[in-house]
C-alpha positions in Angstrom: 83.2 -52.8 -88.1 82.8 -49.1 -88.4 85.0 -48.3 -91.4 86.9 -45.0 -91.9 84.6 -44.1 -94.7 81.6 -44.5 -92.4 83.3 -42.3 -89.8 83.9 -39.6 -92.3 80.2 -39.6 -93.1 79.6 -39.1 -89.4 82.2 -36.3 -89.2 79.8 -33.4 -88.6 78.5 -35.2 -85.5 81.9 -36.0 -84.2 83.8 -32.8 -84.7 83.6 -29.8 -82.3 81.0 -27.2 -83.1 83.4 -24.3 -82.5 87.1 -24.0 -83.3 89.4 -24.8 -80.4 92.7 -22.9 -80.0 95.6 -24.0 -77.8 98.9 -22.2 -77.5 102.0 -24.1 -78.4 103.1 -23.9 -74.7 99.8 -25.3 -73.4 99.7 -28.1 -75.9 103.3 -29.1 -75.2 102.6 -29.1 -71.5 99.6 -31.4 -71.9 101.5 -33.8 -74.2 104.5 -33.9 -71.8 102.1 -34.6 -68.9 100.4 -37.4 -70.9 103.7 -39.1 -71.6 104.9 -38.7 -68.0 101.6 -40.1 -66.8 101.9 -43.1 -69.1 105.4 -44.0 -67.9 104.4 -43.5 -64.2 101.3 -45.6 -64.7 103.3 -48.5 -66.2 105.9 -48.3 -63.4 103.3 -48.0 -60.6 101.2 -50.9 -61.9 103.9 -53.3 -63.0 104.5 -55.0 -59.5 100.9 -56.2 -59.4 100.4 -57.0 -63.1 98.7 -60.5 -63.5 98.7 -60.9 -59.7 95.0 -59.9 -59.2 93.1 -61.5 -61.9 89.4 -60.4 -62.2 89.5 -58.9 -58.7 90.4 -55.5 -57.3 93.7 -55.0 -55.6 93.0 -55.1 -51.8 93.2 -51.7 -50.1 95.8 -53.1 -47.7 98.2 -54.1 -50.5 101.0 -51.5 -50.5 101.8 -49.9 -53.9 105.4 -48.7 -53.3 106.8 -45.6 -55.0 109.9 -43.6 -54.6 111.9 -41.1 -56.7 113.9 -43.9 -58.2 111.0 -46.3 -59.1 111.1 -45.6 -62.8 114.8 -46.0 -63.2 114.9 -49.1 -61.0 112.0 -50.8 -62.9 113.3 -49.9 -66.3 116.9 -51.1 -65.6 115.6 -54.4 -64.0 112.7 -55.2 -66.3 112.7 -53.1 -69.5 110.1 -55.4 -71.1 107.6 -53.9 -68.7 107.5 -50.8 -70.9 105.9 -52.4 -74.0 103.1 -49.8 -73.4 105.8 -47.2 -74.2 108.3 -48.6 -76.7 105.8 -49.9 -79.2 104.2 -46.4 -79.3 107.6 -44.9 -79.9 108.2 -47.3 -82.8 105.2 -45.9 -84.6 106.0 -42.3 -83.7 109.4 -42.9 -85.3 107.8 -44.2 -88.5 105.9 -40.9 -88.8 109.2 -38.9 -88.1 111.0 -40.8 -90.8 108.3 -41.4 -93.4 105.8 -38.6 -92.7 102.1 -38.6 -92.0 101.3 -40.6 -95.2 103.3 -43.6 -94.0 101.4 -46.8 -95.0 100.2 -49.6 -92.8 103.0 -51.7 -94.1 105.5 -49.1 -93.1 104.3 -49.3 -89.6 104.2 -53.1 -89.7 107.7 -53.4 -91.1 109.2 -51.2 -88.3 107.2 -53.2 -85.7 108.2 -56.6 -87.1 111.9 -55.9 -87.2 112.2 -54.3 -83.8 114.4 -56.0 -81.2 112.3 -55.6 -78.1 110.2 -58.4 -76.6 106.5 -58.7 -77.3 103.6 -60.7 -76.0 100.1 -62.0 -77.0 98.6 -60.3 -80.0 101.7 -58.3 -80.6 104.0 -61.3 -80.8 101.6 -63.2 -83.1 101.4 -60.2 -85.3 105.2 -59.9 -85.5 105.4 -63.6 -86.4 102.7 -63.1 -89.1 104.5 -60.1 -90.6 107.8 -61.9 -90.7 106.1 -64.8 -92.5 104.7 -62.6 -95.2 101.2 -61.8 -94.0 100.5 -58.1 -94.8 100.1 -55.5 -92.0 96.5 -55.0 -92.8 95.8 -58.7 -92.1 98.4 -59.6 -89.4 96.0 -58.8 -86.6 92.9 -60.3 -88.2 91.2 -63.0 -86.1 91.7 -65.5 -89.0 95.4 -65.0 -88.6 95.8 -63.9 -85.0 94.0 -65.9 -82.2 94.7 -63.0 -79.8 92.9 -60.4 -82.0 90.6 -59.3 -79.2 93.5 -58.7 -76.7 94.4 -55.3 -75.3 97.7 -54.8 -77.2 96.5 -51.9 -79.4 94.7 -50.5 -76.4 98.0 -50.0 -74.6 99.7 -48.6 -77.7 97.3 -46.1 -79.1 98.0 -43.2 -76.7 100.3 -41.4 -79.2 97.6 -41.2 -81.8 95.4 -39.2 -79.6 98.3 -37.0 -78.5 99.0 -36.0 -82.1 95.4 -35.3 -83.0 94.1 -32.9 -80.3 90.3 -32.5 -80.7 90.4 -34.3 -84.1 88.7 -37.7 -83.5 88.2 -38.5 -87.2 91.9 -37.9 -87.9 92.7 -40.1 -84.9 90.5 -42.9 -86.4 92.4 -42.5 -89.7 95.7 -43.4 -88.0 94.1 -46.0 -85.7 92.8 -47.8 -88.8 96.3 -48.0 -90.3 98.1 -49.1 -87.2 95.6 -50.9 -85.0 94.9 -53.8 -87.4 98.6 -54.8 -87.3 97.9 -56.6 -84.1 94.1 -56.4 -83.4 90.7 -56.6 -84.9 87.2 -56.4 -83.4 87.0 -55.4 -79.8 90.8 -55.5 -79.5 90.9 -52.8 -82.2 88.0 -50.8 -80.7 89.8 -50.6 -77.4 92.7 -48.8 -79.1 90.5 -46.5 -81.1 88.7 -45.6 -77.8 91.9 -44.8 -76.0 93.2 -42.7 -78.9 89.9 -40.9 -78.9 90.1 -40.4 -75.1 93.4 -38.7 -75.5 92.3 -36.6 -78.4 89.3 -35.3 -76.4 91.2 -34.9 -73.1 93.6 -32.5 -74.7 90.7 -30.1 -75.5 88.1 -30.9 -72.9 88.1 -30.6 -69.1 84.9 -32.5 -68.2 85.6 -36.3 -67.9 82.0 -37.2 -68.9 82.3 -35.2 -72.1 85.6 -36.8 -72.8 84.1 -40.3 -72.4 80.9 -39.6 -74.2 82.7 -38.1 -77.2 85.2 -40.9 -77.4 82.5 -43.5 -77.2 80.8 -42.1 -80.3 83.8 -43.5 -82.3 82.9 -47.1 -81.3 80.1 -49.1 -83.0 77.2 -49.2 -80.5 76.5 -52.9 -81.3 80.0 -53.9 -80.2 80.7 -55.5 -76.8 83.4 -52.9 -76.2 80.9 -50.0 -76.6 78.3 -51.8 -74.4 80.6 -52.5 -71.5 81.9 -48.9 -71.4 78.3 -47.6 -71.7 77.2 -49.9 -68.9 80.0 -48.7 -66.6 79.2 -45.1 -67.3 75.5 -45.7 -66.6 76.3 -47.5 -63.3 78.7 -44.7 -62.2 76.0 -42.1 -63.0 73.6 -44.0 -60.6 
């Protein structure tokens, strides 16, 4: 695993060569757009979740959308929005305890929340409630779902609060991501956080992907699959 200390040693290769300046209005607009896109994406995809396993959704399958889709889905199935409400739990910890909140602070808020969870998240909650510390609740020795995508769908907020600062994003990912995941499950979340961090300051998608992938160990399967997809797309 690439540790935070190792990332800090790589910092000169990961940070941007020149200072990047965004106005408050521009940054706010980008962040609002990202949150809106996340809610829209969850709502748009929920009707086909788990219905097309390891195969593309057919082109002739309608994906319905109307002005009331978000409200209708949230009111009928609020558990569909675990991609959103887990993020907001961690955002609230920062709001209440500050940027120096500990991994256990995040874990306690997550463990004692009332909303439903699944897979690695639910195992992590059980682990936390049974006394396993937040730094170990997602470890594969304690969590058989350690490689699942739970942190990957909950890491968005980290990138949104660290525009153009991938090493800082890694600092928060290291504290929070191991609550529910380790290994490739953790790397998925770190990658998503890095994507958001880069996307706030870059316009070129290949640059965003390339810079975000630098944060992931090259020997990991997660790095290899993303690199393979990028190479095939380039061809």
